[in-house]
C-alpha positions as CSV (number, residue, x, y, z in Angstrom):
1,M,-2.1,-16.0,24.1
2,K,-1.7,-14.3,27.5
3,Y,0.1,-10.9,27.9
4,I,0.7,-8.3,30.5
5,D,0.7,-4.6,29.6
6,L,3.1,-2.4,31.6
7,F,2.8,1.4,31.7
8,S,-0.4,0.8,29.8
9,G,-1.7,4.4,29.7
10,C,-5.2,4.7,28.1
11,G,-4.9,1.4,26.3
12,G,-3.6,2.0,22.8
13,L,-1.3,-1.0,22.8
14,A,-3.8,-3.2,24.6
15,L,-6.5,-2.4,22.1
16,G,-4.2,-3.4,19.2
17,L,-3.2,-6.6,20.9
18,H,-6.8,-7.4,21.7
19,K,-7.7,-7.0,18.0
20,A,-4.7,-9.3,17.1
21,G,-6.1,-12.0,19.3
22,F,-4.2,-11.7,22.6
23,R,-5.8,-12.0,26.0
24,G,-4.7,-9.7,28.8
25,V,-3.9,-10.9,32.3
26,F,-3.6,-7.5,33.8
27,A,-2.3,-4.0,33.0
28,V,-0.2,-1.7,35.2
29,E,-0.9,2.0,34.9
30,K,-0.2,4.5,37.7
31,N,-2.6,7.3,36.7
32,K,-6.2,7.0,37.6
33,D,-7.6,8.8,34.6
34,A,-5.6,6.9,32.1
35,F,-6.5,3.7,33.8
36,A,-10.2,4.7,33.8
37,T,-10.1,5.0,30.0
38,L,-8.5,1.6,29.7
39,K,-10.9,0.0,32.2
40,H,-14.0,1.5,30.4
41,N,-12.9,0.3,27.0
42,L,-10.7,-2.8,27.3
43,I,-12.3,-4.3,30.5
44,E,-15.9,-3.2,30.5
45,Q,-16.6,-3.0,26.7
46,Y,-14.1,-5.4,25.1
47,N,-13.7,-7.8,28.0
48,N,-10.1,-8.2,27.0
49,F,-8.6,-9.0,30.5
50,D,-8.8,-12.1,32.7
51,W,-7.8,-10.1,35.8
52,P,-6.3,-12.1,38.7
53,D,-8.1,-12.0,42.1
54,W,-4.9,-11.0,43.9
55,L,-4.6,-7.7,42.1
56,P,-7.4,-5.1,42.5
57,I,-8.8,-3.8,39.2
58,S,-7.4,-0.3,39.6
59,H,-4.5,2.0,38.8
60,H,-1.2,0.8,40.3
61,D,2.4,1.9,40.5
62,I,4.7,-0.8,39.1
63,N,7.0,-0.7,42.1
64,D,4.0,-1.4,44.4
65,V,3.0,-4.4,42.3
66,I,6.6,-5.7,42.4
67,E,6.9,-5.2,46.2
68,C,3.4,-6.4,47.2
69,H,3.0,-9.3,44.8
70,H,6.5,-10.7,44.3
71,S,5.5,-14.3,44.7
72,E,2.4,-14.0,42.5
73,L,4.5,-12.6,39.7
74,I,7.0,-15.4,40.0
75,A,4.1,-17.9,39.8
76,L,3.2,-16.5,36.4
77,R,6.4,-17.9,34.9
78,G,5.5,-20.2,31.9
79,E,2.0,-18.6,31.5
80,I,2.9,-15.2,30.1
81,R,3.7,-15.3,26.4
82,L,4.1,-11.5,25.9
83,L,5.2,-8.6,28.2
84,A,4.2,-5.4,26.4
85,G,4.7,-1.7,27.0
86,G,7.5,0.7,27.8
87,P,8.3,3.2,30.7
88,P,7.2,6.9,30.4
89,C,9.1,8.7,27.8
90,Q,9.1,12.3,29.0
91,G,12.7,12.3,30.3
92,F,14.0,11.0,27.0
93,S,11.8,12.9,24.6
94,M,13.4,15.2,22.0
95,A,10.1,17.2,22.0
96,G,10.6,18.4,25.6
97,R,13.5,19.1,28.0
98,R,15.5,15.9,28.0
99,Q,16.6,15.3,31.6
100,E,18.8,12.4,32.7
101,N,17.8,12.8,36.3
102,D,14.0,12.8,35.5
103,F,12.6,10.4,38.2
104,R,10.6,8.5,35.5
105,N,13.8,7.4,33.8
106,K,14.5,5.1,36.9
107,L,11.4,3.1,35.9
108,I,13.6,1.4,33.4
109,D,15.1,-0.7,36.3
110,S,11.6,-1.4,37.5
111,Y,10.7,-2.7,34.1
112,I,13.8,-5.0,34.0
113,K,13.0,-6.3,37.5
114,F,9.4,-7.1,36.3
115,V,10.9,-9.1,33.3
116,E,13.2,-10.9,35.7
117,L,10.3,-12.0,37.9
118,V,7.8,-13.0,35.3
119,Q,10.2,-14.2,32.5
120,P,7.8,-13.8,29.6
121,D,8.5,-15.6,26.3
122,V,8.6,-12.4,24.3
123,I,9.1,-8.7,25.1
124,F,7.7,-5.8,23.1
125,F,9.1,-2.5,24.2
126,E,8.3,1.0,22.9
127,N,9.8,4.4,23.6
128,V,10.6,7.7,22.0
129,K,13.5,8.1,19.5
130,G,15.4,10.0,22.2
131,F,15.7,6.7,24.1
132,T,18.4,5.7,21.7
133,I,20.5,8.9,22.3
134,G,22.7,9.3,25.3
135,F,22.6,12.3,27.5
136,K,25.4,14.7,27.0
137,G,27.6,15.3,30.0
138,A,30.3,17.9,30.6
139,S,32.5,16.8,27.7
140,K,30.9,13.7,26.0
141,R,27.7,11.9,25.4
142,G,26.9,9.1,27.7
143,E,25.5,5.6,27.0
144,A,22.0,5.6,25.6
145,Y,19.3,4.0,27.7
146,S,18.5,1.7,24.8
147,V,22.0,0.2,25.1
148,Y,21.5,-0.3,28.8
149,V,18.1,-2.1,28.3
150,V,19.5,-4.3,25.6
151,N,22.4,-5.4,27.7
152,K,20.2,-6.1,30.7
153,L,17.8,-8.2,28.7
154,K,20.6,-10.1,27.1
155,S,21.9,-10.9,30.5
156,L,18.5,-12.4,31.3
157,G,18.8,-14.7,28.3
158,Y,16.9,-12.8,25.6
159,D,17.8,-12.3,22.0
160,V,17.1,-8.6,21.4
161,E,16.7,-6.4,18.4
162,G,15.6,-2.7,18.3
163,K,14.8,-0.3,15.5
164,I,13.3,3.1,14.9
165,I,9.9,2.8,13.2
166,D,7.9,5.5,11.5
167,F,4.2,4.8,12.1
168,S,3.1,6.8,9.1
169,E,4.4,3.9,7.0
170,F,1.9,1.6,8.8
171,G,-1.3,3.5,8.1
172,V,-1.2,6.1,10.8
173,P,-1.7,9.7,9.5
174,Q,1.2,11.0,11.6
175,K,5.0,11.1,11.2
176,R,5.6,9.5,14.5
177,Q,9.0,7.8,15.0
178,R,9.4,5.5,17.9
179,F,12.0,3.0,19.1
180,I,10.6,-0.5,19.1
181,L,12.5,-3.3,20.8
182,V,11.7,-7.0,20.7
183,G,13.2,-9.7,22.9
184,T,12.7,-13.4,22.6
185,K,13.9,-16.4,24.5
186,I,14.1,-18.6,21.4
187,G,16.2,-16.2,19.3
188,Y,15.3,-14.7,15.9
189,A,14.2,-11.3,17.4
190,K,15.3,-9.6,14.1
191,D,12.6,-11.6,12.3
192,F,10.0,-9.4,13.9
193,F,11.0,-6.3,11.8
194,D,11.4,-8.4,8.6
195,K,7.9,-9.9,9.0
196,L,6.4,-6.6,10.0
197,L,7.5,-5.1,6.6
198,I,6.5,-8.2,4.6
199,S,3.0,-8.3,6.1
200,R,2.3,-4.5,6.0
201,E,0.7,-4.4,2.5
202,C,-1.6,-7.3,3.2
203,F,-2.6,-6.0,6.6
204,L,-3.4,-2.4,5.4
205,K,-5.3,-3.7,2.4
206,S,-7.4,-5.8,4.7
207,K,-8.3,-2.6,6.5
208,G,-9.3,-1.0,3.3
209,I,-6.7,1.8,3.4
210,G,-3.9,0.5,1.2
211,T,-0.2,1.3,1.6
212,S,-0.2,5.0,0.5
213,K,0.4,7.3,3.5
214,V,-2.8,8.7,4.9
215,P,-3.0,12.5,4.6
216,L,-4.5,14.5,7.5
217,G,-7.5,15.6,5.5
218,D,-8.5,12.0,4.9
219,A,-8.3,11.4,8.6
220,L,-10.3,14.5,9.8
221,S,-12.5,16.0,7.1
222,D,-15.7,14.5,8.5
223,L,-15.1,16.3,11.8
224,L,-15.0,19.9,10.6
225,Q,-16.7,22.5,12.7
226,E,-18.7,23.6,9.7
227,H,-20.6,20.3,9.7
228,G,-22.5,21.5,12.7
229,Q,-22.3,21.4,16.5
230,D,-24.3,21.0,19.7
231,V,-23.8,21.2,23.4
232,C,-21.0,18.9,24.6
233,S,-22.5,16.0,26.6
234,D,-19.8,16.1,29.3
235,S,-19.0,19.8,29.3
236,A,-22.2,21.9,29.3
237,N,-20.5,25.2,28.7
238,F,-18.8,24.0,25.5
239,M,-19.9,23.0,22.0
240,A,-19.1,19.7,20.4
241,G,-18.9,18.9,16.7
242,K,-21.1,16.6,14.6
243,Y,-20.1,14.0,12.0
244,S,-20.6,14.5,8.3
245,S,-20.8,11.6,6.0
246,I,-17.8,9.4,5.5
247,K,-15.3,10.9,3.1
248,S,-12.3,8.5,3.0
249,P,-11.4,4.9,3.5
250,Y,-9.5,5.9,6.7
251,Q,-12.7,7.5,8.1
252,K,-14.6,4.4,7.2
253,L,-12.1,2.3,9.2
254,M,-12.3,4.6,12.2
255,R,-16.1,4.6,12.2
256,L,-16.4,0.9,11.5
257,G,-19.6,-0.7,12.7
258,T,-21.3,2.6,13.7
259,K,-23.9,5.0,12.2
260,L,-22.7,8.4,13.2
261,T,-23.6,10.9,10.5
262,G,-25.3,13.9,12.0
263,K,-24.5,12.8,15.6
264,V,-22.2,14.6,18.1
265,A,-18.8,12.9,18.2
266,N,-17.5,11.7,21.6
267,S,-14.7,14.0,23.0
268,H,-15.1,16.3,20.0
269,R,-15.3,19.5,22.2
270,F,-14.2,22.7,20.6
271,A,-11.9,25.1,22.5
272,K,-13.3,28.5,23.4
273,H,-10.8,30.8,21.5
274,K,-10.9,34.6,22.0
275,P,-11.7,36.5,18.7
276,T,-8.1,37.8,18.7
277,T,-6.8,34.2,18.9
278,V,-9.0,33.2,16.0
279,D,-7.7,36.1,13.9
280,R,-4.1,35.2,14.7
281,F,-4.7,31.6,13.9
282,Q,-6.3,32.6,10.6
283,E,-3.3,34.8,9.7
284,I,-0.9,31.9,10.5
285,L,-3.0,29.6,8.3
286,D,-3.0,32.1,5.5
287,S,0.7,33.0,5.6
288,E,2.9,30.4,7.3
289,Q,4.4,27.2,5.9
290,R,2.4,24.1,6.9
291,N,3.8,21.4,9.2
292,K,6.6,23.8,10.3
293,N,7.0,25.8,13.4
294,I,5.9,29.4,12.9
295,S,8.4,32.0,11.7
296,D,10.1,34.6,13.8
297,L,8.2,37.3,11.9
298,I,4.9,36.1,13.4
299,R,6.4,35.5,16.8
300,I,7.7,39.1,16.9
301,K,4.4,40.5,15.6
302,Y,2.3,38.9,18.3
303,N,5.0,38.6,21.0
304,L,4.6,34.8,21.1
305,R,6.9,33.0,23.4
306,K,5.4,29.5,23.1
307,H,8.1,27.0,21.9
308,T,5.9,25.2,19.3
309,I,3.0,26.5,17.1
310,V,2.6,24.4,14.0
311,P,-0.1,25.0,11.4
312,L,-1.0,21.6,10.0
313,S,-1.2,20.4,6.4
314,E,-4.3,18.9,4.9
315,D,-2.3,17.0,2.3
316,G,0.5,15.6,4.5
317,Q,0.7,13.6,7.7
318,A,0.7,15.3,11.0
319,P,4.0,15.7,12.9
320,T,4.4,13.7,16.0
321,L,1.6,14.7,18.4
322,T,2.8,15.9,21.7
323,T,0.6,16.1,24.8
324,L,0.0,19.9,24.3
325,P,-3.0,20.5,22.0
326,D,-2.1,24.2,21.5
327,D,1.1,23.1,19.7
328,Y,-1.0,22.7,16.6
329,I,-3.5,24.7,14.5
330,H,-6.1,22.8,12.5
331,Y,-5.3,22.7,8.8
332,Q,-8.5,24.4,7.7
333,E,-10.2,26.0,10.7
334,P,-8.6,28.6,13.0
335,R,-8.6,26.5,16.1
336,I,-6.7,23.8,18.0
337,L,-7.5,20.2,17.5
338,T,-10.1,18.4,19.5
339,V,-9.6,15.3,21.6
340,R,-11.4,13.2,19.0
341,E,-9.2,14.6,16.2
342,Y,-6.2,13.7,18.3
343,A,-7.5,10.2,18.7
344,R,-8.2,9.9,15.0
345,I,-4.6,10.9,14.2
346,Q,-3.4,8.2,16.6
347,S,-5.8,5.7,15.0
348,F,-8.1,5.1,17.9
349,P,-11.5,4.1,16.6
350,D,-14.4,6.5,17.2
351,T,-16.1,4.0,19.6
352,Y,-13.1,4.4,22.0
353,E,-14.2,6.7,24.8
354,F,-11.7,8.8,26.9
355,K,-12.2,9.5,30.6
356,G,-10.9,12.3,32.9
357,G,-10.4,16.0,32.2
358,Y,-9.7,17.5,28.8
359,T,-6.7,19.6,29.7
360,T,-4.4,20.7,32.6
361,G,-1.7,23.4,33.1
362,G,1.2,24.7,35.1
363,E,2.7,22.4,37.7
364,R,-0.3,20.1,37.3
365,R,1.2,18.9,34.0
366,K,3.6,16.7,36.0
367,I,0.7,15.0,37.8
368,D,-2.4,15.1,35.7
369,V,-3.0,12.9,32.7
370,P,-5.9,14.5,30.9
371,R,-7.4,13.2,27.6
372,Y,-5.0,15.0,25.3
373,T,-2.1,13.6,27.3
374,Q,-3.4,10.1,27.3
375,I,-3.7,10.1,23.5
376,G,-0.4,11.9,23.0
377,N,1.4,9.2,25.1
378,A,-0.3,6.2,23.4
379,I,0.9,3.7,20.9
380,P,-1.3,3.9,17.8
381,P,-3.7,0.9,18.0
382,L,-3.5,0.3,14.3
383,F,0.3,-0.2,14.5
384,A,-0.1,-2.2,17.7
385,E,-2.5,-4.6,15.9
386,Q,0.0,-5.1,13.1
387,A,2.8,-5.7,15.6
388,G,0.5,-8.1,17.6
389,L,-0.2,-10.3,14.6
390,V,3.5,-10.6,13.8
391,L,4.3,-11.4,17.5
392,K,1.6,-14.1,17.5
393,E,3.2,-15.7,14.4
394,M,6.6,-15.7,16.2
395,I,5.5,-17.1,19.5
């Protein structure tokens, strides 16, 4: 079954759809580093895409694709079973500064235009929970973008249903709530969510992890710094962590088909914290409530102005990962999470390699998409695979 992935990022959704049995036609992603990650894994390693000759295998802006390949997109009508993906979420996110005039919000109209040109059988759309909440004006809250999209898709002949989904209920060790919208030309869009719940137990058991929520310790305990470290292969001035033996069913799933014990993990580069930072992190771990933002007492003591600093819990799920790694302190070790640990929490398998820089800062945050950002913006592949299997059944 053929699909197109819009705003594909580093390929979390594409990876899940690949495992569910879909074949990609092409993916549209504007950022070169995020696309480099997708290309390395989904094109070069998994051979998931049958890329058309008329579109270079590179990063692209959706508006350029629409403008330059209008006729080629129309020619795809009747071939594309699924159009997947959702526009960037930063302008809608409750985790940041919600801004109605964020230029990325206008990509909603580009998405609708793409749907109009290609006319896929089924649409799978994902965005942040804030997408369903209208922006507050001078005296009242305006229409939510979700309502706008639903009405537009209905005008194009789609039956549409949308719901908030918590990915922690689908095997992902993270309390990540996202708005999922499904549109179909044949009706019965609501069936997607019913079938997703009905099939959940069977799917998760087939993966060896069962239906109980996965605690963070079960996701990350084989990646502790105490298991050893060596020079990072792509950052000579940093150290990277080594794997211990597998300690949980979730780790077994993430390491499936590999022999990694004692080896250095890909993208498992440890940050270089100052001794004073390590001491402060340790005090936070010793005294603060887990999975909650730090108290005013600690903020005042250390004159901390950063909006979010959350010490994680070993026994619970991680809160929604943002694109800022210094928002979180590891549940056991006084340090921030590594890229590989971020990827584990998002259910990327350990064979998935990330490209580009590790971090960025300042005004570059609006331009760069380093590894942490790629992962923080992604759809968890484990959920994407479950969704893909249900979509296949419906098409």
